[in-house]
Jmol script that loads the backbone (N, CA, C; Angstrom):
load data "model"
ATOM      1  N   MET A   1       0.819  -1.182   0.000  1.00  0.00           N
ATOM      2  CA  MET A   1       0.000   0.000   0.000  1.00  0.00           C
ATOM      3  C   MET A   1       0.868   1.253   0.000  1.00  0.00           C
ATOM      4  N   GLN A   2       1.941   1.161   0.715  1.00  0.00           N
ATOM      5  CA  GLN A   2       2.849   2.295   0.778  1.00  0.00           C
ATOM      6  C   GLN A   2       3.539   2.516  -0.567  1.00  0.00           C
ATOM      7  N   LEU A   3       3.814   1.472  -1.255  1.00  0.00           N
ATOM      8  CA  LEU A   3       4.456   1.569  -2.558  1.00  0.00           C
ATOM      9  C   LEU A   3       3.530   2.256  -3.568  1.00  0.00           C
ATOM     10  N   ILE A   4       2.247   1.935  -3.506  1.00  0.00           N
ATOM     11  CA  ILE A   4       1.278   2.553  -4.418  1.00  0.00           C
ATOM     12  C   ILE A   4       1.163   4.046  -4.115  1.00  0.00           C
ATOM     13  N   SER A   5       1.129   4.407  -2.849  1.00  0.00           N
ATOM     14  CA  SER A   5       1.035   5.826  -2.492  1.00  0.00           C
ATOM     15  C   SER A   5       2.292   6.580  -2.915  1.00  0.00           C
ATOM     16  N   ASP A   6       3.465   5.920  -2.828  1.00  0.00           N
ATOM     17  CA  ASP A   6       4.706   6.570  -3.278  1.00  0.00           C
ATOM     18  C   ASP A   6       4.700   6.775  -4.792  1.00  0.00           C
ATOM     19  N   ILE A   7       4.182   5.798  -5.518  1.00  0.00           N
ATOM     20  CA  ILE A   7       4.113   5.920  -6.984  1.00  0.00           C
ATOM     21  C   ILE A   7       3.141   7.036  -7.372  1.00  0.00           C
ATOM     22  N   LEU A   8       1.989   7.092  -6.711  1.00  0.00           N
ATOM     23  CA  LEU A   8       1.019   8.161  -6.990  1.00  0.00           C
ATOM     24  C   LEU A   8       1.576   9.536  -6.624  1.00  0.00           C
ATOM     25  N   LEU A   9       2.317   9.609  -5.530  1.00  0.00           N
ATOM     26  CA  LEU A   9       2.929  10.874  -5.122  1.00  0.00           C
ATOM     27  C   LEU A   9       3.985  11.316  -6.130  1.00  0.00           C
ATOM     28  N   GLY A  10       4.781  10.375  -6.629  1.00  0.00           N
ATOM     29  CA  GLY A  10       5.795  10.689  -7.649  1.00  0.00           C
ATOM     30  C   GLY A  10       5.155  11.136  -8.943  1.00  0.00           C
ATOM     31  N   ALA A  11       4.050  10.467  -9.344  1.00  0.00           N
ATOM     32  CA  ALA A  11       3.341  10.841 -10.573  1.00  0.00           C
ATOM     33  C   ALA A  11       2.741  12.237 -10.437  1.00  0.00           C
ATOM     34  N   ALA A  12       2.195  12.534  -9.278  1.00  0.00           N
ATOM     35  CA  ALA A  12       1.625  13.872  -9.050  1.00  0.00           C
ATOM     36  C   ALA A  12       2.712  14.935  -9.084  1.00  0.00           C
ATOM     37  N   ALA A  13       3.874  14.635  -8.515  1.00  0.00           N
ATOM     38  CA  ALA A  13       4.987  15.587  -8.543  1.00  0.00           C
ATOM     39  C   ALA A  13       5.472  15.797  -9.965  1.00  0.00           C
ATOM     40  N   LEU A  14       5.546  14.720 -10.747  1.00  0.00           N
ATOM     41  CA  LEU A  14       5.958  14.822 -12.144  1.00  0.00           C
ATOM     42  C   LEU A  14       4.947  15.638 -12.948  1.00  0.00           C
ATOM     43  N   ALA A  15       3.659  15.428 -12.726  1.00  0.00           N
ATOM     44  CA  ALA A  15       2.614  16.197 -13.413  1.00  0.00           C
ATOM     45  C   ALA A  15       2.694  17.675 -13.025  1.00  0.00           C
ATOM     46  N   ALA A  16       2.958  17.964 -11.766  1.00  0.00           N
ATOM     47  CA  ALA A  16       3.095  19.357 -11.322  1.00  0.00           C
ATOM     48  C   ALA A  16       4.311  20.007 -11.965  1.00  0.00           C
ATOM     49  N   ALA A  17       5.411  19.241 -12.120  1.00  0.00           N
ATOM     50  CA  ALA A  17       6.615  19.781 -12.756  1.00  0.00           C
ATOM     51  C   ALA A  17       6.355  20.105 -14.219  1.00  0.00           C
ATOM     52  N   VAL A  18       5.660  19.205 -14.926  1.00  0.00           N
ATOM     53  CA  VAL A  18       5.327  19.451 -16.339  1.00  0.00           C
ATOM     54  C   VAL A  18       4.407  20.672 -16.452  1.00  0.00           C
ATOM     55  N   TYR A  19       3.450  20.768 -15.570  1.00  0.00           N
ATOM     56  CA  TYR A  19       2.528  21.910 -15.579  1.00  0.00           C
ATOM     57  C   TYR A  19       3.286  23.213 -15.330  1.00  0.00           C
ATOM     58  N   CYS A  20       4.237  23.216 -14.413  1.00  0.00           N
ATOM     59  CA  CYS A  20       5.045  24.412 -14.128  1.00  0.00           C
ATOM     60  C   CYS A  20       5.892  24.806 -15.334  1.00  0.00           C
ATOM     61  N   ILE A  21       6.435  23.819 -16.051  1.00  0.00           N
ATOM     62  CA  ILE A  21       7.232  24.118 -17.248  1.00  0.00           C
ATOM     63  C   ILE A  21       6.353  24.750 -18.326  1.00  0.00           C
ATOM     64  N   VAL A  22       5.163  24.197 -18.519  1.00  0.00           N
ATOM     65  CA  VAL A  22       4.237  24.756 -19.511  1.00  0.00           C
ATOM     66  C   VAL A  22       3.869  26.189 -19.138  1.00  0.00           C
ATOM     67  N   LEU A  23       3.559  26.434 -17.883  1.00  0.00           N
ATOM     68  CA  LEU A  23       3.217  27.791 -17.437  1.00  0.00           C
ATOM     69  C   LEU A  23       4.394  28.741 -17.589  1.00  0.00           C
ATOM     70  N   SER A  24       5.588  28.257 -17.326  1.00  0.00           N
ATOM     71  CA  SER A  24       6.777  29.087 -17.458  1.00  0.00           C
ATOM     72  C   SER A  24       6.974  29.528 -18.901  1.00  0.00           C
ATOM     73  N   ARG A  25       6.799  28.600 -19.838  1.00  0.00           N
ATOM     74  CA  ARG A  25       6.949  28.950 -21.258  1.00  0.00           C
ATOM     75  C   ARG A  25       5.871  29.945 -21.694  1.00  0.00           C
ATOM     76  N   ARG A  26       4.651  29.729 -21.255  1.00  0.00           N
ATOM     77  CA  ARG A  26       3.571  30.665 -21.603  1.00  0.00           C
ATOM     78  C   ARG A  26       3.840  32.062 -21.034  1.00  0.00           C
ATOM     79  N   LEU A  27       4.307  32.103 -19.815  1.00  0.00           N
ATOM     80  CA  LEU A  27       4.604  33.392 -19.187  1.00  0.00           C
ATOM     81  C   LEU A  27       5.759  34.094 -19.887  1.00  0.00           C
ATOM     82  N   THR A  28       6.746  33.344 -20.340  1.00  0.00           N
ATOM     83  CA  THR A  28       7.865  33.939 -21.059  1.00  0.00           C
ATOM     84  C   THR A  28       7.386  34.544 -22.371  1.00  0.00           C
ATOM     85  N   ARG A  29       6.530  33.830 -23.092  1.00  0.00           N
ATOM     86  CA  ARG A  29       5.991  34.376 -24.343  1.00  0.00           C
ATOM     87  C   ARG A  29       5.084  35.573 -24.072  1.00  0.00           C
ATOM     88  N   PHE A  30       4.376  35.518 -22.988  1.00  0.00           N
ATOM     89  CA  PHE A  30       3.467  36.616 -22.636  1.00  0.00           C
ATOM     90  C   PHE A  30       4.241  37.894 -22.319  1.00  0.00           C
ATOM     91  N   ASN A  31       5.367  37.769 -21.679  1.00  0.00           N
ATOM     92  CA  ASN A  31       6.130  38.931 -21.232  1.00  0.00           C
ATOM     93  C   ASN A  31       7.144  39.442 -22.244  1.00  0.00           C
ATOM     94  N   GLN A  32       7.260  38.821 -23.406  1.00  0.00           N
ATOM     95  CA  GLN A  32       8.209  39.316 -24.400  1.00  0.00           C
ATOM     96  C   GLN A  32       7.786  40.707 -24.845  1.00  0.00           C
ATOM     97  N   LEU A  33       8.733  41.658 -24.826  1.00  0.00           N
ATOM     98  CA  LEU A  33       8.407  43.045 -25.135  1.00  0.00           C
ATOM     99  C   LEU A  33       8.205  43.278 -26.625  1.00  0.00           C
ATOM    100  N   GLU A  34       8.850  42.500 -27.472  1.00  0.00           N
ATOM    101  CA  GLU A  34       8.761  42.757 -28.902  1.00  0.00           C
ATOM    102  C   GLU A  34       7.448  42.277 -29.507  1.00  0.00           C
ATOM    103  N   SER A  35       7.058  41.047 -29.166  1.00  0.00           N
ATOM    104  CA  SER A  35       5.911  40.469 -29.857  1.00  0.00           C
ATOM    105  C   SER A  35       4.767  40.079 -28.936  1.00  0.00           C
ATOM    106  N   GLY A  36       5.000  39.983 -27.674  1.00  0.00           N
ATOM    107  CA  GLY A  36       3.972  39.468 -26.781  1.00  0.00           C
ATOM    108  C   GLY A  36       3.130  40.563 -26.167  1.00  0.00           C
ATOM    109  N   MET A  37       2.400  40.169 -25.169  1.00  0.00           N
ATOM    110  CA  MET A  37       1.525  41.097 -24.460  1.00  0.00           C
ATOM    111  C   MET A  37       2.314  42.113 -23.659  1.00  0.00           C
ATOM    112  N   GLY A  38       3.555  41.779 -23.334  1.00  0.00           N
ATOM    113  CA  GLY A  38       4.381  42.722 -22.581  1.00  0.00           C
ATOM    114  C   GLY A  38       4.588  44.016 -23.343  1.00  0.00           C
ATOM    115  N   GLY A  39       4.795  43.898 -24.657  1.00  0.00           N
ATOM    116  CA  GLY A  39       4.945  45.092 -25.490  1.00  0.00           C
ATOM    117  C   GLY A  39       3.670  45.911 -25.526  1.00  0.00           C
ATOM    118  N   ALA A  40       2.550  45.220 -25.660  1.00  0.00           N
ATOM    119  CA  ALA A  40       1.263  45.921 -25.680  1.00  0.00           C
ATOM    120  C   ALA A  40       1.001  46.607 -24.350  1.00  0.00           C
ATOM    121  N   ILE A  41       1.359  45.932 -23.275  1.00  0.00           N
ATOM    122  CA  ILE A  41       1.168  46.530 -21.950  1.00  0.00           C
ATOM    123  C   ILE A  41       2.069  47.742 -21.778  1.00  0.00           C
ATOM    124  N   ALA A  42       3.310  47.661 -22.282  1.00  0.00           N
ATOM    125  CA  ALA A  42       4.226  48.800 -22.183  1.00  0.00           C
ATOM    126  C   ALA A  42       3.708  49.985 -22.987  1.00  0.00           C
ATOM    127  N   VAL A  43       3.188  49.724 -24.184  1.00  0.00           N
ATOM    128  CA  VAL A  43       2.633  50.803 -25.013  1.00  0.00           C
ATOM    129  C   VAL A  43       1.420  51.418 -24.333  1.00  0.00           C
ATOM    130  N   LEU A  44       0.537  50.589 -23.815  1.00  0.00           N
ATOM    131  CA  LEU A  44      -0.651  51.103 -23.133  1.00  0.00           C
ATOM    132  C   LEU A  44      -0.281  51.892 -21.886  1.00  0.00           C
ATOM    133  N   SER A  45       0.735  51.450 -21.184  1.00  0.00           N
ATOM    134  CA  SER A  45       1.186  52.174 -19.997  1.00  0.00           C
ATOM    135  C   SER A  45       1.708  53.556 -20.375  1.00  0.00           C
ATOM    136  N   ALA A  46       2.466  53.631 -21.470  1.00  0.00           N
ATOM    137  CA  ALA A  46       2.960  54.932 -21.934  1.00  0.00           C
ATOM    138  C   ALA A  46       1.803  55.829 -22.353  1.00  0.00           C
ATOM    139  N   GLN A  47       0.802  55.258 -23.015  1.00  0.00           N
ATOM    140  CA  GLN A  47      -0.356  56.050 -23.426  1.00  0.00           C
ATOM    141  C   GLN A  47      -1.148  56.542 -22.219  1.00  0.00           C
ATOM    142  N   VAL A  48      -1.259  55.723 -21.206  1.00  0.00           N
ATOM    143  CA  VAL A  48      -1.955  56.143 -19.984  1.00  0.00           C
ATOM    144  C   VAL A  48      -1.211  57.301 -19.331  1.00  0.00           C
ATOM    145  N   ASP A  49       0.116  57.233 -19.304  1.00  0.00           N
ATOM    146  CA  ASP A  49       0.904  58.333 -18.741  1.00  0.00           C
ATOM    147  C   ASP A  49       0.690  59.619 -19.530  1.00  0.00           C
ATOM    148  N   ASP A  50       0.698  59.515 -20.866  1.00  0.00           N
ATOM    149  CA  ASP A  50       0.469  60.692 -21.703  1.00  0.00           C
ATOM    150  C   ASP A  50      -0.926  61.270 -21.480  1.00  0.00           C
ATOM    151  N   MET A  51      -1.915  60.394 -21.392  1.00  0.00           N
ATOM    152  CA  MET A  51      -3.282  60.866 -21.171  1.00  0.00           C
ATOM    153  C   MET A  51      -3.441  61.500 -19.792  1.00  0.00           C
ATOM    154  N   THR A  52      -2.737  60.980 -18.808  1.00  0.00           N
ATOM    155  CA  THR A  52      -2.785  61.569 -17.470  1.00  0.00           C
ATOM    156  C   THR A  52      -2.206  62.974 -17.491  1.00  0.00           C
ATOM    157  N   LYS A  53      -1.085  63.143 -18.186  1.00  0.00           N
ATOM    158  CA  LYS A  53      -0.483  64.478 -18.296  1.00  0.00           C
ATOM    159  C   LYS A  53      -1.404  65.431 -19.041  1.00  0.00           C
ATOM    160  N   ALA A  54      -2.025  64.950 -20.122  1.00  0.00           N
ATOM    161  CA  ALA A  54      -2.956  65.787 -20.876  1.00  0.00           C
ATOM    162  C   ALA A  54      -4.160  66.162 -20.023  1.00  0.00           C
ATOM    163  N   LEU A  55      -4.627  65.241 -19.213  1.00  0.00           N
ATOM    164  CA  LEU A  55      -5.762  65.514 -18.336  1.00  0.00           C
ATOM    165  C   LEU A  55      -5.411  66.573 -17.297  1.00  0.00           C
ATOM    166  N   VAL A  56      -4.209  66.488 -16.745  1.00  0.00           N
ATOM    167  CA  VAL A  56      -3.774  67.489 -15.762  1.00  0.00           C
ATOM    168  C   VAL A  56      -3.702  68.865 -16.418  1.00  0.00           C
ATOM    169  N   ARG A  57      -3.157  68.916 -17.645  1.00  0.00           N
ATOM    170  CA  ARG A  57      -3.089  70.201 -18.353  1.00  0.00           C
ATOM    171  C   ARG A  57      -4.484  70.736 -18.649  1.00  0.00           C
ATOM    172  N   ALA A  58      -5.394  69.858 -19.058  1.00  0.00           N
ATOM    173  CA  ALA A  58      -6.761  70.287 -19.357  1.00  0.00           C
ATOM    174  C   ALA A  58      -7.468  70.791 -18.103  1.00  0.00           C
ATOM    175  N   GLN A  59      -7.237  70.137 -16.977  1.00  0.00           N
ATOM    176  CA  GLN A  59      -7.844  70.591 -15.728  1.00  0.00           C
ATOM    177  C   GLN A  59      -7.298  71.954 -15.323  1.00  0.00           C
ATOM    178  N   ALA A  60      -5.998  72.163 -15.506  1.00  0.00           N
ATOM    179  CA  ALA A  60      -5.411  73.461 -15.171  1.00  0.00           C
ATOM    180  C   ALA A  60      -5.977  74.552 -16.075  1.00  0.00           C
ATOM    181  N   THR A  61      -6.115  74.250 -17.360  1.00  0.00           N
ATOM    182  CA  THR A  61      -6.681  75.221 -18.295  1.00  0.00           C
ATOM    183  C   THR A  61      -8.133  75.522 -17.951  1.00  0.00           C
ATOM    184  N   ALA A  62      -8.888  74.496 -17.608  1.00  0.00           N
ATOM    185  CA  ALA A  62     -10.296  74.695 -17.248  1.00  0.00           C
ATOM    186  C   ALA A  62     -10.424  75.526 -15.978  1.00  0.00           C
ATOM    187  N   ALA A  63      -9.543  75.292 -15.017  1.00  0.00           N
ATOM    188  CA  ALA A  63      -9.587  76.075 -13.779  1.00  0.00           C
ATOM    189  C   ALA A  63      -9.262  77.535 -14.060  1.00  0.00           C
ATOM    190  N   ALA A  64      -8.264  77.775 -14.912  1.00  0.00           N
ATOM    191  CA  ALA A  64      -7.911  79.158 -15.257  1.00  0.00           C
ATOM    192  C   ALA A  64      -9.054  79.829 -16.006  1.00  0.00           C
ATOM    193  N   SER A  65      -9.687  79.106 -16.915  1.00  0.00           N
ATOM    194  CA  SER A  65     -10.820  79.663 -17.654  1.00  0.00           C
ATOM    195  C   SER A  65     -11.990  79.952 -16.724  1.00  0.00           C
ATOM    196  N   ALA A  66     -12.211  79.094 -15.766  1.00  0.00           N
ATOM    197  CA  ALA A  66     -13.301  79.316 -14.811  1.00  0.00           C
ATOM    198  C   ALA A  66     -13.042  80.563 -13.973  1.00  0.00           C
ATOM    199  N   GLU A  67     -11.803  80.751 -13.541  1.00  0.00           N
ATOM    200  CA  GLU A  67     -11.467  81.951 -12.770  1.00  0.00           C
ATOM    201  C   GLU A  67     -11.652  83.208 -13.615  1.00  0.00           C
ATOM    202  N   GLN A  68     -11.211  83.145 -14.876  1.00  0.00           N
ATOM    203  CA  GLN A  68     -11.351  84.299 -15.761  1.00  0.00           C
ATOM    204  C   GLN A  68     -12.828  84.592 -16.018  1.00  0.00           C
ATOM    205  N   LEU A  69     -13.612  83.550 -16.233  1.00  0.00           N
ATOM    206  CA  LEU A  69     -15.041  83.732 -16.455  1.00  0.00           C
ATOM    207  C   LEU A  69     -15.718  84.308 -15.222  1.00  0.00           C
ATOM    208  N   LYS A  70     -15.302  83.869 -14.049  1.00  0.00           N
ATOM    209  CA  LYS A  70     -15.867  84.392 -12.806  1.00  0.00           C
ATOM    210  C   LYS A  70     -15.559  85.879 -12.664  1.00  0.00           C
ATOM    211  N   ALA A  71     -14.311  86.266 -12.974  1.00  0.00           N
ATOM    212  CA  ALA A  71     -13.936  87.675 -12.880  1.00  0.00           C
ATOM    213  C   ALA A  71     -14.724  88.512 -13.882  1.00  0.00           C
ATOM    214  N   LEU A  72     -14.880  88.012 -15.103  1.00  0.00           N
ATOM    215  CA  LEU A  72     -15.635  88.755 -16.115  1.00  0.00           C
ATOM    216  C   LEU A  72     -17.116  88.848 -15.749  1.00  0.00           C
ATOM    217  N   THR A  73     -17.655  87.800 -15.153  1.00  0.00           N
ATOM    218  CA  THR A  73     -19.054  87.827 -14.731  1.00  0.00           C
ATOM    219  C   THR A  73     -19.271  88.854 -13.629  1.00  0.00           C
ATOM    220  N   GLU A  74     -18.360  88.895 -12.666  1.00  0.00           N
ATOM    221  CA  GLU A  74     -18.467  89.890 -11.595  1.00  0.00           C
ATOM    222  C   GLU A  74     -18.356  91.302 -12.159  1.00  0.00           C
ATOM    223  N   ARG A  75     -17.456  91.490 -13.116  1.00  0.00           N
ATOM    224  CA  ARG A  75     -17.301  92.812 -13.735  1.00  0.00           C
ATOM    225  C   ARG A  75     -18.580  93.208 -14.475  1.00  0.00           C
ATOM    226  N   ALA A  76     -19.184  92.251 -15.183  1.00  0.00           N
ATOM    227  CA  ALA A  76     -20.422  92.533 -15.906  1.00  0.00           C
ATOM    228  C   ALA A  76     -21.562  92.842 -14.939  1.00  0.00           C
ATOM    229  N   GLU A  77     -21.637  92.115 -13.832  1.00  0.00           N
ATOM    230  CA  GLU A  77     -22.682  92.383 -12.845  1.00  0.00           C
ATOM    231  C   GLU A  77     -22.509  93.766 -12.236  1.00  0.00           C
ATOM    232  N   ASN A  78     -21.267  94.156 -11.947  1.00  0.00           N
ATOM    233  CA  ASN A  78     -21.023  95.500 -11.418  1.00  0.00           C
ATOM    234  C   ASN A  78     -21.420  96.560 -12.434  1.00  0.00           C
ATOM    235  N   GLY A  79     -21.100  96.322 -13.704  1.00  0.00           N
ATOM    236  CA  GLY A  79     -21.494  97.260 -14.751  1.00  0.00           C
ATOM    237  C   GLY A  79     -23.001  97.355 -14.879  1.00  0.00           C
ATOM    238  N   ALA A  80     -23.686  96.222 -14.766  1.00  0.00           N
ATOM    239  CA  ALA A  80     -25.147  96.226 -14.849  1.00  0.00           C
ATOM    240  C   ALA A  80     -25.754  97.001 -13.678  1.00  0.00           C
ATOM    241  N   GLU A  81     -25.179  96.841 -12.491  1.00  0.00           N
ATOM    242  CA  GLU A  81     -25.669  97.601 -11.337  1.00  0.00           C
ATOM    243  C   GLU A  81     -25.475  99.096 -11.548  1.00  0.00           C
ATOM    244  N   ARG A  82     -24.319  99.481 -12.098  1.00  0.00           N
ATOM    245  CA  ARG A  82     -24.081 100.907 -12.356  1.00  0.00           C
ATOM    246  C   ARG A  82     -25.057 101.438 -13.395  1.00  0.00           C
ATOM    247  N   LEU A  83     -25.331 100.641 -14.428  1.00  0.00           N
ATOM    248  CA  LEU A  83     -26.295 101.069 -15.443  1.00  0.00           C
ATOM    249  C   LEU A  83     -27.692 101.218 -14.850  1.00  0.00           C
ATOM    250  N   GLU A  84     -28.071 100.315 -13.964  1.00  0.00           N
ATOM    251  CA  GLU A  84     -29.382 100.429 -13.323  1.00  0.00           C
ATOM    252  C   GLU A  84     -29.470 101.699 -12.493  1.00  0.00           C
ATOM    253  N   ILE A  85     -28.387 102.029 -11.794  1.00  0.00           N
ATOM    254  CA  ILE A  85     -28.372 103.261 -10.994  1.00  0.00           C
ATOM    255  C   ILE A  85     -28.462 104.475 -11.902  1.00  0.00           C
ATOM    256  N   MET A  86     -27.745 104.450 -13.025  1.00  0.00           N
ATOM    257  CA  MET A  86     -27.800 105.578 -13.963  1.00  0.00           C
ATOM    258  C   MET A  86     -29.190 105.732 -14.557  1.00  0.00           C
ATOM    259  N   LEU A  87     -29.816 104.615 -14.919  1.00  0.00           N
ATOM    260  CA  LEU A  87     -31.173 104.694 -15.457  1.00  0.00           C
ATOM    261  C   LEU A  87     -32.154 105.205 -14.408  1.00  0.00           C
ATOM    262  N   ALA A  88     -31.971 104.781 -13.178  1.00  0.00           N
ATOM    263  CA  ALA A  88     -32.849 105.269 -12.113  1.00  0.00           C
ATOM    264  C   ALA A  88     -32.656 106.762 -11.906  1.00  0.00           C
ATOM    265  N   SER A  89     -31.426 107.226 -12.020  1.00  0.00           N
ATOM    266  CA  SER A  89     -31.193 108.664 -11.849  1.00  0.00           C
ATOM    267  C   SER A  89     -31.736 109.451 -13.032  1.00  0.00           C
ATOM    268  N   LEU A  90     -31.816 108.868 -14.216  1.00  0.00           N
ATOM    269  CA  LEU A  90     -32.399 109.563 -15.368  1.00  0.00           C
ATOM    270  C   LEU A  90     -33.901 109.749 -15.194  1.00  0.00           C
ATOM    271  N   HIS A  91     -34.548 108.842 -14.498  1.00  0.00           N
ATOM    272  CA  HIS A  91     -35.984 108.982 -14.266  1.00  0.00           C
ATOM    273  C   HIS A  91     -36.273 110.133 -13.306  1.00  0.00           C
ATOM    274  N   ASP A  92     -35.307 110.511 -12.504  1.00  0.00           N
ATOM    275  CA  ASP A  92     -35.493 111.602 -11.552  1.00  0.00           C
ATOM    276  C   ASP A  92     -35.349 112.970 -12.200  1.00  0.00           C
ATOM    277  N   LEU A  93     -34.782 113.070 -13.395  1.00  0.00           N
ATOM    278  CA  LEU A  93     -34.589 114.357 -14.062  1.00  0.00           C
ATOM    279  C   LEU A  93     -35.930 114.904 -14.531  1.00  0.00           C
ATOM    280  N   PRO A  94     -36.080 116.249 -14.505  1.00  0.00           N
ATOM    281  CA  PRO A  94     -37.340 116.827 -14.997  1.00  0.00           C
ATOM    282  C   PRO A  94     -37.409 116.709 -16.518  1.00  0.00           C
ATOM    283  N   ASP A  95     -38.643 116.636 -17.006  1.00  0.00           N
ATOM    284  CA  ASP A  95     -38.836 116.541 -18.455  1.00  0.00           C
ATOM    285  C   ASP A  95     -38.499 117.876 -19.089  1.00  0.00           C
ATOM    286  N   SER A  96     -37.784 117.856 -20.173  1.00  0.00           N
ATOM    287  CA  SER A  96     -37.445 119.099 -20.879  1.00  0.00           C
ATOM    288  C   SER A  96     -38.473 119.324 -21.978  1.00  0.00           C
ATOM    289  N   ASP A  97     -38.650 120.582 -22.333  1.00  0.00           N
ATOM    290  CA  ASP A  97     -39.610 120.924 -23.385  1.00  0.00           C
ATOM    291  C   ASP A  97     -38.913 120.775 -24.731  1.00  0.00           C
ATOM    292  N   THR A  98     -39.010 119.655 -25.297  1.00  0.00           N
ATOM    293  CA  THR A  98     -38.354 119.410 -26.582  1.00  0.00           C
ATOM    294  C   THR A  98     -39.204 119.900 -27.736  1.00  0.00           C
ATOM    295  N   ASP A  99     -40.504 120.077 -27.505  1.00  0.00           N
ATOM    296  CA  ASP A  99     -41.381 120.518 -28.586  1.00  0.00           C
ATOM    297  C   ASP A  99     -41.157 121.987 -28.911  1.00  0.00           C
ATOM    298  N   SER A 100     -40.817 122.801 -27.915  1.00  0.00           N
ATOM    299  CA  SER A 100     -40.676 124.232 -28.153  1.00  0.00           C
ATOM    300  C   SER A 100     -39.378 124.557 -28.884  1.00  0.00           C
ATOM    301  N   ARG A 101     -38.405 123.732 -28.804  1.00  0.00           N
ATOM    302  CA  ARG A 101     -37.137 123.989 -29.483  1.00  0.00           C
ATOM    303  C   ARG A 101     -37.054 123.116 -30.722  1.00  0.00           C
ATOM    304  N   ARG A 102     -36.595 123.733 -31.775  1.00  0.00           N
ATOM    305  CA  ARG A 102     -36.400 122.981 -33.002  1.00  0.00           C
ATOM    306  C   ARG A 102     -34.906 122.857 -33.238  1.00  0.00           C
ATOM    307  N   HIS A 103     -34.509 121.730 -33.684  1.00  0.00           N
ATOM    308  CA  HIS A 103     -33.100 121.523 -33.987  1.00  0.00           C
ATOM    309  C   HIS A 103     -32.787 122.068 -35.373  1.00  0.00           C
ATOM    310  N   ARG A 104     -31.620 122.673 -35.460  1.00  0.00           N
ATOM    311  CA  ARG A 104     -31.184 123.227 -36.730  1.00  0.00           C
ATOM    312  C   ARG A 104     -30.041 122.400 -37.273  1.00  0.00           C
ATOM    313  N   VAL A 105     -30.084 122.170 -38.550  1.00  0.00           N
ATOM    314  CA  VAL A 105     -29.006 121.451 -39.200  1.00  0.00           C
ATOM    315  C   VAL A 105     -28.262 122.443 -40.066  1.00  0.00           C
ATOM    316  N   VAL A 106     -26.974 122.534 -39.854  1.00  0.00           N
ATOM    317  CA  VAL A 106     -26.161 123.474 -40.616  1.00  0.00           C
ATOM    318  C   VAL A 106     -25.278 122.667 -41.550  1.00  0.00           C
ATOM    319  N   ARG A 107     -25.340 123.046 -42.818  1.00  0.00           N
ATOM    320  CA  ARG A 107     -24.487 122.381 -43.799  1.00  0.00           C
ATOM    321  C   ARG A 107     -23.436 123.367 -44.270  1.00  0.00           C
ATOM    322  N   ARG A 108     -22.262 122.880 -44.370  1.00  0.00           N
ATOM    323  CA  ARG A 108     -21.186 123.734 -44.863  1.00  0.00           C
ATOM    324  C   ARG A 108     -20.768 123.236 -46.230  1.00  0.00           C
ATOM    325  N   ARG A 109     -20.531 124.181 -47.082  1.00  0.00           N
ATOM    326  CA  ARG A 109     -20.097 123.812 -48.420  1.00  0.00           C
ATOM    327  C   ARG A 109     -18.583 123.712 -48.443  1.00  0.00           C
ATOM    328  N   GLY A 110     -18.105 122.778 -49.232  1.00  0.00           N
ATOM    329  CA  GLY A 110     -16.666 122.609 -49.350  1.00  0.00           C
ATOM    330  C   GLY A 110     -16.033 123.778 -50.088  1.00  0.00           C
ATOM    331  N   ARG A 111     -14.792 123.998 -49.864  1.00  0.00           N
ATOM    332  CA  ARG A 111     -14.086 125.093 -50.537  1.00  0.00           C
ATOM    333  C   ARG A 111     -13.795 124.702 -51.980  1.00  0.00           C
ATOM    334  N   THR A 112     -14.180 125.527 -52.861  1.00  0.00           N
ATOM    335  CA  THR A 112     -13.941 125.239 -54.277  1.00  0.00           C
ATOM    336  C   THR A 112     -12.505 125.554 -54.659  1.00  0.00           C
ATOM    337  N   ASN A 113     -11.877 126.485 -53.949  1.00  0.00           N
ATOM    338  CA  ASN A 113     -10.494 126.840 -54.272  1.00  0.00           C
ATOM    339  C   ASN A 113      -9.562 125.660 -54.023  1.00  0.00           C
ATOM    340  N   ASP A 114      -9.801 124.915 -52.953  1.00  0.00           N
ATOM    341  CA  ASP A 114      -8.961 123.763 -52.647  1.00  0.00           C
ATOM    342  C   ASP A 114      -9.113 122.673 -53.698  1.00  0.00           C
ATOM    343  N   LEU A 115     -10.325 122.533 -54.215  1.00  0.00           N
ATOM    344  CA  LEU A 115     -10.553 121.509 -55.220  1.00  0.00           C
ATOM    345  C   LEU A 115      -9.853 121.852 -56.526  1.00  0.00           C
ATOM    346  N   GLU A 116      -9.852 123.141 -56.876  1.00  0.00           N
ATOM    347  CA  GLU A 116      -9.190 123.539 -58.115  1.00  0.00           C
ATOM    348  C   GLU A 116      -7.687 123.355 -58.006  1.00  0.00           C
ATOM    349  N   ALA A 117      -7.140 123.610 -56.828  1.00  0.00           N
ATOM    350  CA  ALA A 117      -5.702 123.468 -56.649  1.00  0.00           C
ATOM    351  C   ALA A 117      -5.298 122.003 -56.687  1.00  0.00           C
ATOM    352  N   ALA A 118      -6.194 121.131 -56.285  1.00  0.00           N
ATOM    353  CA  ALA A 118      -5.865 119.716 -56.265  1.00  0.00           C
ATOM    354  C   ALA A 118      -5.849 119.130 -57.665  1.00  0.00           C
ATOM    355  N   GLU A 119      -6.599 119.755 -58.583  1.00  0.00           N
ATOM    356  CA  GLU A 119      -6.659 119.217 -59.942  1.00  0.00           C
ATOM    357  C   GLU A 119      -5.395 119.520 -60.627  1.00  0.00           C
TER     358      GLU A 119
END
end "model"
wireframe off; spacefill off
backbone 0.3
color backbone group
């Protein structure tokens, strides 16, 4: 009985050794940088790094744009408040009699002497 268990134990050890060799070869092919998945993983890792840097730059640009937009919005709101105050002060002015005064349009004729000299 002991002999059978020793033979089965040896066979199991041999099967485990063969399995480890097969896994080792697969892992070696998987990790090859030129043709295997290792190369693809290295390329993807570089692309992830580039995208991370681009994302950081985009976030910085967006933050700067948001600050600039906030400043411009505050400036516009202040201008709108000033315009409202000016319009309110215009309503307080007395009405002028625009009907009694007529506007005059004065036309001036060009100098003919200058035109003759230019010819």
